[in-house]
C-alpha positions as a Markdown table, in Angstrom:
| # | Residue | x | y | z |
|---|---|---|---|---|
| 1 | Met | -13.9 | -73.0 | 0.6 |
| 2 | Ile | -11.6 | -74.0 | -2.2 |
| 3 | Asn | -8.6 | -71.9 | -3.3 |
| 4 | Gly | -10.3 | -68.9 | -1.6 |
| 5 | Ile | -13.5 | -69.4 | -3.5 |
| 6 | Ile | -16.6 | -69.3 | -1.3 |
| 7 | Arg | -19.1 | -72.1 | -2.2 |
| 8 | Val | -22.6 | -70.6 | -1.8 |
| 9 | Gly | -26.0 | -72.1 | -1.6 |
| 10 | Ile | -29.1 | -69.9 | -2.2 |
| 11 | Ile | -32.5 | -70.7 | -0.7 |
| 12 | Gly | -35.2 | -69.1 | -2.9 |
| 13 | Thr | -34.2 | -68.4 | -6.5 |
| 14 | Gly | -37.4 | -66.6 | -7.5 |
| 15 | Arg | -37.4 | -63.1 | -9.0 |
| 16 | His | -35.1 | -61.5 | -6.4 |
| 17 | Gly | -33.1 | -64.6 | -5.5 |
| 18 | Ser | -32.2 | -65.2 | -9.1 |
| 19 | Arg | -30.5 | -61.7 | -9.1 |
| 20 | Tyr | -28.1 | -63.0 | -6.4 |
| 21 | Ala | -27.4 | -66.1 | -8.5 |
| 22 | Gln | -26.9 | -64.1 | -11.7 |
| 23 | His | -24.3 | -61.9 | -10.0 |
| 24 | Ile | -22.5 | -64.9 | -8.5 |
| 25 | Val | -22.4 | -66.8 | -11.8 |
| 26 | Asn | -21.8 | -63.9 | -14.2 |
| 27 | Asp | -20.0 | -61.2 | -12.2 |
| 28 | Leu | -18.3 | -62.8 | -9.2 |
| 29 | Gly | -17.0 | -66.2 | -10.4 |
| 30 | His | -13.5 | -65.2 | -9.1 |
| 31 | Arg | -14.9 | -64.9 | -5.5 |
| 32 | Phe | -17.9 | -67.3 | -5.3 |
| 33 | Arg | -19.1 | -70.6 | -6.7 |
| 34 | Leu | -22.8 | -71.3 | -6.8 |
| 35 | Thr | -22.9 | -74.9 | -5.7 |
| 36 | Ala | -26.5 | -75.3 | -4.6 |
| 37 | Ile | -30.0 | -73.8 | -4.9 |
| 38 | Ser | -33.4 | -74.6 | -3.4 |
| 39 | Arg | -36.7 | -73.6 | -4.8 |
| 40 | Arg | -40.2 | -75.0 | -4.8 |
| 41 | Ser | -41.0 | -74.2 | -8.4 |
| 42 | Phe | -41.1 | -76.0 | -11.8 |
| 43 | Glu | -38.5 | -73.4 | -12.9 |
| 44 | Ala | -35.9 | -74.6 | -10.5 |
| 45 | Glu | -34.6 | -77.6 | -12.6 |
| 46 | Ala | -33.9 | -75.3 | -15.5 |
| 47 | Gln | -32.2 | -72.8 | -13.2 |
| 48 | Ala | -29.9 | -75.5 | -11.8 |
| 49 | Val | -28.9 | -76.6 | -15.3 |
| 50 | Ala | -28.3 | -73.0 | -16.5 |
| 51 | Trp | -26.2 | -72.2 | -13.5 |
| 52 | Asn | -24.5 | -75.6 | -13.4 |
| 53 | Thr | -25.4 | -76.2 | -9.8 |
| 54 | Thr | -27.2 | -78.7 | -7.6 |
| 55 | Leu | -30.9 | -78.4 | -6.9 |
| 56 | Tyr | -32.2 | -79.4 | -3.4 |
| 57 | Asn | -35.9 | -79.9 | -2.9 |
| 58 | Asp | -35.4 | -79.4 | 0.8 |
| 59 | Trp | -33.5 | -76.3 | 2.0 |
| 60 | His | -32.3 | -78.3 | 5.1 |
| 61 | Asp | -30.3 | -80.5 | 2.7 |
| 62 | Leu | -28.8 | -77.4 | 1.1 |
| 63 | Val | -27.6 | -75.9 | 4.4 |
| 64 | Ser | -26.2 | -79.4 | 5.5 |
| 65 | Ser | -24.4 | -80.0 | 2.3 |
| 66 | Glu | -20.5 | -80.2 | 2.6 |
| 67 | Gln | -20.4 | -78.3 | -0.8 |
| 68 | Val | -21.9 | -75.2 | 0.8 |
| 69 | Asp | -19.7 | -72.8 | 2.8 |
| 70 | Ala | -22.2 | -70.0 | 3.2 |
| 71 | Val | -26.0 | -69.5 | 2.6 |
| 72 | Ile | -28.0 | -66.8 | 1.1 |
| 73 | Ser | -31.7 | -66.9 | 2.0 |
| 74 | Val | -34.3 | -65.0 | -0.2 |
| 75 | Thr | -37.5 | -66.5 | 1.0 |
| 76 | Thr | -40.8 | -65.5 | 2.5 |
| 77 | Pro | -40.4 | -64.0 | 6.0 |
| 78 | Asn | -42.2 | -66.9 | 7.8 |
| 79 | Leu | -39.2 | -69.2 | 7.0 |
| 80 | Asn | -36.5 | -66.9 | 8.2 |
| 81 | Pro | -36.5 | -68.0 | 11.9 |
| 82 | Asp | -36.2 | -71.6 | 11.0 |
| 83 | Ile | -33.5 | -71.1 | 8.3 |
| 84 | Gly | -31.5 | -68.9 | 10.7 |
| 85 | Arg | -31.7 | -71.4 | 13.5 |
| 86 | Phe | -30.6 | -74.3 | 11.2 |
| 87 | Cys | -27.8 | -72.3 | 9.6 |
| 88 | Ala | -26.5 | -71.5 | 13.2 |
| 89 | Ala | -26.8 | -75.2 | 14.1 |
| 90 | Gln | -24.8 | -76.2 | 11.0 |
| 91 | Lys | -22.2 | -73.4 | 11.5 |
| 92 | Lys | -23.0 | -71.8 | 8.2 |
| 93 | Pro | -22.6 | -68.0 | 7.7 |
| 94 | Leu | -25.9 | -66.5 | 6.5 |
| 95 | Leu | -26.8 | -63.5 | 4.3 |
| 96 | Leu | -30.6 | -63.0 | 5.0 |
| 97 | Glu | -32.8 | -60.8 | 2.9 |
| 98 | Lys | -34.8 | -58.2 | 4.9 |
| 99 | Pro | -36.8 | -58.0 | 6.8 |
| 100 | Leu | -34.7 | -60.0 | 9.3 |
| 101 | Thr | -38.1 | -61.3 | 10.7 |
| 102 | Thr | -41.5 | -59.8 | 11.0 |
| 103 | Asp | -41.4 | -60.6 | 14.7 |
| 104 | Leu | -39.1 | -58.5 | 17.0 |
| 105 | Tyr | -38.6 | -61.3 | 19.5 |
| 106 | Ala | -37.6 | -63.8 | 16.8 |
| 107 | Ala | -35.2 | -61.3 | 15.4 |
| 108 | Arg | -33.5 | -60.8 | 18.7 |
| 109 | Glu | -33.3 | -64.5 | 19.2 |
| 110 | Leu | -31.6 | -65.1 | 15.8 |
| 111 | Val | -29.0 | -62.3 | 16.3 |
| 112 | Glu | -28.2 | -63.6 | 19.8 |
| 113 | Leu | -27.9 | -67.2 | 18.4 |
| 114 | Phe | -25.3 | -66.1 | 15.7 |
| 115 | Asp | -23.5 | -63.9 | 18.2 |
| 116 | Arg | -23.1 | -66.7 | 20.8 |
| 117 | Ala | -21.8 | -69.0 | 18.0 |
| 118 | Ser | -19.5 | -66.3 | 16.7 |
| 119 | Leu | -21.1 | -66.8 | 13.2 |
| 120 | Pro | -21.4 | -64.2 | 10.5 |
| 121 | Leu | -25.0 | -62.9 | 10.1 |
| 122 | Thr | -25.5 | -60.2 | 7.5 |
| 123 | Ile | -28.9 | -58.5 | 6.6 |
| 124 | Ala | -29.5 | -57.5 | 3.0 |
| 125 | Gln | -30.7 | -54.0 | 3.5 |
| 126 | Thr | -29.4 | -53.2 | 0.1 |
| 127 | Leu | -30.7 | -49.6 | -0.2 |
| 128 | Arg | -27.6 | -48.6 | 1.8 |
| 129 | Tyr | -25.8 | -49.2 | -1.5 |
| 130 | Asn | -28.1 | -47.0 | -3.6 |
| 131 | Ser | -26.2 | -44.0 | -5.0 |
| 132 | Val | -28.8 | -41.4 | -4.0 |
| 133 | Ile | -29.0 | -42.8 | -0.4 |
| 134 | Leu | -25.1 | -42.6 | -0.2 |
| 135 | Ala | -25.1 | -39.1 | -1.6 |
| 136 | Leu | -27.8 | -37.9 | 0.8 |
| 137 | Arg | -25.7 | -39.3 | 3.7 |
| 138 | Asp | -22.5 | -37.6 | 2.4 |
| 139 | Asn | -24.2 | -34.2 | 1.8 |
| 140 | Leu | -26.5 | -34.0 | 4.9 |
| 141 | Pro | -23.8 | -32.9 | 7.4 |
| 142 | Ala | -23.0 | -29.7 | 5.3 |
| 143 | Met | -26.6 | -28.7 | 5.6 |
| 144 | Gly | -26.3 | -27.9 | 9.3 |
| 145 | Lys | -28.8 | -28.9 | 11.9 |
| 146 | Leu | -31.7 | -31.2 | 10.8 |
| 147 | Phe | -35.1 | -30.0 | 11.9 |
| 148 | Ser | -37.5 | -32.2 | 10.0 |
| 149 | Leu | -37.8 | -34.7 | 7.2 |
| 150 | Cys | -40.3 | -36.4 | 4.9 |
| 151 | Ala | -39.6 | -39.9 | 3.4 |
| 152 | Ser | -42.0 | -41.8 | 1.0 |
| 153 | His | -41.7 | -45.1 | -0.7 |
| 154 | Arg | -44.5 | -45.8 | -3.1 |
| 155 | Leu | -44.8 | -48.9 | -5.3 |
| 156 | Glu | -47.4 | -50.4 | -7.6 |
| 157 | Pro | -49.9 | -52.9 | -6.0 |
| 158 | Ser | -48.3 | -56.2 | -5.5 |
| 159 | Thr | -49.0 | -59.1 | -7.8 |
| 160 | Met | -47.5 | -61.7 | -5.4 |
| 161 | Ser | -50.4 | -63.6 | -3.7 |
| 162 | Trp | -48.3 | -64.5 | -0.6 |
| 163 | Leu | -48.2 | -60.9 | 0.3 |
| 164 | Glu | -52.0 | -61.2 | 1.2 |
| 165 | Glu | -51.4 | -64.1 | 3.5 |
| 166 | Pro | -50.6 | -63.0 | 7.1 |
| 167 | Glu | -49.2 | -66.4 | 8.1 |
| 168 | Ile | -46.6 | -66.2 | 5.3 |
| 169 | Ala | -45.9 | -62.4 | 4.8 |
| 170 | Gly | -46.0 | -61.6 | 8.6 |
| 171 | Gly | -47.1 | -58.1 | 7.9 |
| 172 | Gly | -48.0 | -55.6 | 5.1 |
| 173 | Val | -46.1 | -52.5 | 3.8 |
| 174 | Ile | -44.9 | -51.7 | 7.3 |
| 175 | Phe | -42.5 | -54.7 | 7.2 |
| 176 | His | -42.1 | -55.0 | 3.5 |
| 177 | Thr | -41.7 | -51.4 | 2.3 |
| 178 | Ala | -41.6 | -48.9 | 5.2 |
| 179 | Val | -38.8 | -51.0 | 6.8 |
| 180 | His | -36.6 | -49.8 | 3.9 |
| 181 | Leu | -37.3 | -46.2 | 4.9 |
| 182 | Phe | -36.7 | -46.8 | 8.6 |
| 183 | Asp | -33.3 | -48.3 | 7.9 |
| 184 | Ala | -32.4 | -45.6 | 5.3 |
| 185 | Leu | -33.3 | -42.8 | 7.7 |
| 186 | Arg | -31.0 | -44.3 | 10.4 |
| 187 | Phe | -28.3 | -44.8 | 7.8 |
| 188 | Ile | -28.5 | -41.4 | 6.3 |
| 189 | Thr | -28.9 | -39.2 | 9.4 |
| 190 | Gly | -27.0 | -41.3 | 12.0 |
| 191 | His | -29.9 | -40.7 | 14.4 |
| 192 | Glu | -32.3 | -43.2 | 15.9 |
| 193 | Val | -36.1 | -43.2 | 15.9 |
| 194 | Val | -37.2 | -42.8 | 19.5 |
| 195 | Arg | -41.0 | -42.8 | 19.1 |
| 196 | Ile | -43.6 | -43.2 | 16.5 |
| 197 | Arg | -47.3 | -43.1 | 15.8 |
| 198 | Ala | -49.1 | -44.2 | 12.6 |
| 199 | Val | -52.3 | -44.8 | 10.7 |
| 200 | Ala | -52.7 | -47.7 | 8.3 |
| 201 | Arg | -55.2 | -48.6 | 5.6 |
| 202 | Asn | -56.2 | -51.6 | 3.5 |
| 203 | Ile | -56.8 | -50.4 | 0.0 |
| 204 | His | -56.2 | -53.3 | -2.4 |
| 205 | Asn | -54.9 | -55.9 | 0.2 |
| 206 | Pro | -57.9 | -57.1 | 2.3 |
| 207 | Arg | -55.8 | -58.8 | 5.0 |
| 208 | Leu | -52.7 | -56.7 | 5.5 |
| 209 | Glu | -52.1 | -53.0 | 5.3 |
| 210 | Asp | -50.9 | -51.6 | 2.0 |
| 211 | Leu | -50.8 | -47.9 | 3.1 |
| 212 | Val | -49.2 | -46.5 | 6.2 |
| 213 | Ile | -48.4 | -42.9 | 7.2 |
| 214 | Ala | -46.3 | -42.5 | 10.3 |
| 215 | Glu | -45.1 | -39.6 | 12.4 |
| 216 | Ala | -41.8 | -40.1 | 14.2 |
| 217 | Glu | -39.3 | -38.3 | 16.4 |
| 218 | Leu | -35.5 | -38.8 | 16.0 |
| 219 | Ser | -33.0 | -38.9 | 18.7 |
| 220 | Asn | -31.7 | -35.4 | 17.8 |
| 221 | Gly | -35.2 | -34.0 | 18.1 |
| 222 | Ala | -36.0 | -33.8 | 14.4 |
| 223 | Leu | -39.6 | -34.7 | 13.4 |
| 224 | Ala | -40.3 | -37.1 | 10.5 |
| 225 | Ile | -43.2 | -38.1 | 8.3 |
| 226 | Val | -42.9 | -41.5 | 6.6 |
| 227 | Asp | -45.4 | -42.5 | 3.9 |
| 228 | Ser | -45.2 | -45.9 | 2.5 |
| 229 | Ser | -47.7 | -47.7 | 0.1 |
| 230 | Lys | -48.4 | -50.2 | -2.6 |
| 231 | Ile | -51.6 | -48.7 | -4.0 |
| 232 | Ser | -50.9 | -46.5 | -7.0 |
| 233 | Pro | -49.5 | -47.5 | -10.5 |
| 234 | Ser | -46.4 | -45.4 | -9.8 |
| 235 | Arg | -43.0 | -45.9 | -8.3 |
| 236 | Ala | -40.9 | -43.4 | -6.4 |
| 237 | Cys | -38.9 | -43.2 | -3.3 |
| 238 | Arg | -38.3 | -39.6 | -2.1 |
| 239 | Tyr | -36.5 | -38.0 | 0.9 |
| 240 | Glu | -36.7 | -34.4 | 2.0 |
| 241 | Phe | -34.5 | -33.1 | 4.8 |
| 242 | Val | -35.3 | -29.6 | 6.1 |
| 243 | Cys | -32.1 | -28.2 | 7.6 |
| 244 | Glu | -30.5 | -25.1 | 9.0 |
| 245 | Lys | -28.9 | -24.2 | 5.7 |
| 246 | Gly | -31.6 | -25.2 | 3.3 |
| 247 | Gln | -33.3 | -28.3 | 2.1 |
| 248 | Leu | -31.7 | -31.5 | 0.7 |
| 249 | Gln | -33.8 | -33.8 | -1.3 |
| 250 | Gly | -33.5 | -36.9 | -3.5 |
| 251 | Asp | -35.3 | -39.8 | -5.2 |
| 252 | Gln | -33.5 | -43.1 | -5.1 |
| 253 | Val | -35.6 | -44.6 | -7.8 |
| 254 | His | -35.2 | -41.7 | -10.3 |
| 255 | Gly | -31.7 | -40.8 | -9.5 |
| 256 | Met | -32.3 | -37.3 | -8.4 |
| 257 | Leu | -30.4 | -35.2 | -5.8 |
| 258 | Gln | -31.1 | -31.5 | -5.2 |
| 259 | Lys | -30.4 | -28.7 | -2.8 |
| 260 | Ile | -32.8 | -25.9 | -2.2 |
| 261 | Val | -31.7 | -22.5 | -0.7 |
| 262 | Gly | -34.4 | -19.8 | -0.8 |
| 263 | Ser | -36.1 | -20.3 | -4.1 |
| 264 | Lys | -33.1 | -21.7 | -5.9 |
| 265 | Ile | -33.0 | -25.4 | -6.7 |
| 266 | Ser | -29.5 | -26.8 | -7.5 |
| 267 | Asn | -29.0 | -30.3 | -9.0 |
| 268 | Leu | -26.2 | -32.1 | -7.3 |
| 269 | Pro | -24.1 | -34.8 | -9.0 |
| 270 | Val | -25.0 | -38.3 | -8.2 |
| 271 | Pro | -24.2 | -41.6 | -10.1 |
| 272 | Pro | -27.2 | -43.1 | -11.7 |
| 273 | Pro | -28.8 | -45.9 | -9.7 |
| 274 | Gly | -27.0 | -49.2 | -10.3 |
| 275 | Pro | -27.2 | -52.8 | -8.9 |
| 276 | Thr | -27.1 | -52.9 | -5.1 |
| 277 | Leu | -26.6 | -56.6 | -4.7 |
| 278 | Leu | -23.3 | -56.7 | -6.4 |
| 279 | Pro | -21.4 | -54.4 | -4.0 |
| 280 | Leu | -23.1 | -56.1 | -1.1 |
| 281 | Leu | -21.9 | -59.5 | -2.2 |
| 282 | Glu | -18.4 | -58.0 | -2.7 |
| 283 | Asp | -18.4 | -56.6 | 0.8 |
| 284 | Trp | -19.8 | -59.9 | 2.2 |
| 285 | Cys | -17.1 | -61.9 | 0.6 |
| 286 | Thr | -14.4 | -59.6 | 2.0 |
| 287 | Tyr | -16.0 | -60.0 | 5.4 |
| 288 | Leu | -16.2 | -63.8 | 5.2 |
| 289 | His | -12.5 | -63.8 | 4.3 |
| 290 | Gly | -11.8 | -61.9 | 7.5 |
| 291 | Lys | -10.5 | -58.8 | 5.7 |
| 292 | Gly | -13.3 | -56.4 | 6.3 |
| 293 | Lys | -16.3 | -55.6 | 8.7 |
| 294 | Asn | -19.7 | -57.0 | 8.4 |
| 295 | Pro | -21.4 | -54.8 | 5.8 |
| 296 | Ile | -24.8 | -54.9 | 7.6 |
| 297 | Pro | -24.7 | -56.7 | 10.9 |
| 298 | Gly | -27.6 | -58.5 | 12.5 |
| 299 | Lys | -28.0 | -55.6 | 15.1 |
| 300 | Glu | -28.9 | -53.3 | 12.1 |
| 301 | Gly | -31.6 | -55.7 | 11.1 |
| 302 | Ile | -33.0 | -55.8 | 14.6 |
| 303 | Ala | -33.2 | -51.9 | 14.7 |
| 304 | Ala | -35.3 | -51.8 | 11.5 |
| 305 | Val | -37.5 | -54.6 | 12.8 |
| 306 | Lys | -37.9 | -52.8 | 16.1 |
| 307 | Ile | -39.1 | -49.6 | 14.5 |
| 308 | Ser | -41.5 | -51.6 | 12.2 |
| 309 | His | -42.8 | -53.4 | 15.2 |
| 310 | Ala | -43.5 | -50.1 | 17.0 |
| 311 | Cys | -45.1 | -48.7 | 13.9 |
| 312 | Arg | -47.5 | -51.7 | 13.6 |
| 313 | Gln | -48.3 | -51.4 | 17.3 |
| 314 | Ala | -48.9 | -47.7 | 17.1 |
| 315 | Ala | -51.2 | -48.1 | 14.1 |
| 316 | Gly | -53.1 | -50.8 | 15.9 |
| 317 | Glu | -53.5 | -49.0 | 19.2 |
| 318 | Gly | -53.8 | -45.4 | 18.0 |
| 319 | Arg | -51.0 | -44.0 | 20.2 |
| 320 | Trp | -47.4 | -43.0 | 20.3 |
| 321 | Val | -45.0 | -46.0 | 21.0 |
| 322 | Asp | -41.6 | -45.4 | 22.5 |
| 323 | Ile | -39.1 | -47.5 | 20.6 |
| 324 | Glu | -36.7 | -48.2 | 23.5 |
| 325 | Ser | -39.6 | -49.5 | 25.6 |
| 326 | Leu | -39.9 | -52.6 | 23.4 |
């Protein structure tokens, strides 16, 4: 760290990782300096030149560099355990893209490793910064007791070939899409998922599920339906909360927030959806400076992975799975 500026290295500067880089270079130059990137692509050299940073062919060298104070990892999930272990060994704070891992036991190992070393580990479950998600969380208590809810996250079929490779992806939509819903439901309601059952299908992806529908029970007794897929040429992410005083509903993609009482639908004010990485990076910087709390601690990443693990197990075995038994 030089004059309060945190020197950051980014592992993985593809489509999503480059968003982190752009924010650091263009929006947060007063808080961060991008000193290193690592990417296995012919585009990496041009990125390094454009961002005036150092390119490392091996991510181990990036993490080890004396010019890197903290690491952001935006890679395929199979690399997360090794990157996490190496960052911990090198005493480098880590901001890790979700899912934390696609293996519950590896997730627990990583979080325990960072805890023992008293090192910062932050999980980029960035939907927590979506304006509709925040507004649902703020408005839900006024709706009274929550009885049931539906949450759906639907994306277009993926064009990324690695998402069809189990050894790389580690899972299908349960870990790559439904994991967002599981975390968002915990964040919005303040309740835990206690048990789950599910059915999954392979529609376009021959090796990993690209459609899952799950039924879950929350710690307050509310029932939930979660529907997640990458099968239709459409994009939406909707939430419906059936409550004592009416229904609260929203769509985080389309910036919609509504309340239904009787047959009357009222539109509620909500800021249009904006970048979620930018406020996460700002909070992460504040945390690394010791002036704020960890925006999304490792234990939150474990919770989302734990539900996803249970969902996958439930779909495979055709039964209810108790989350706390895992």
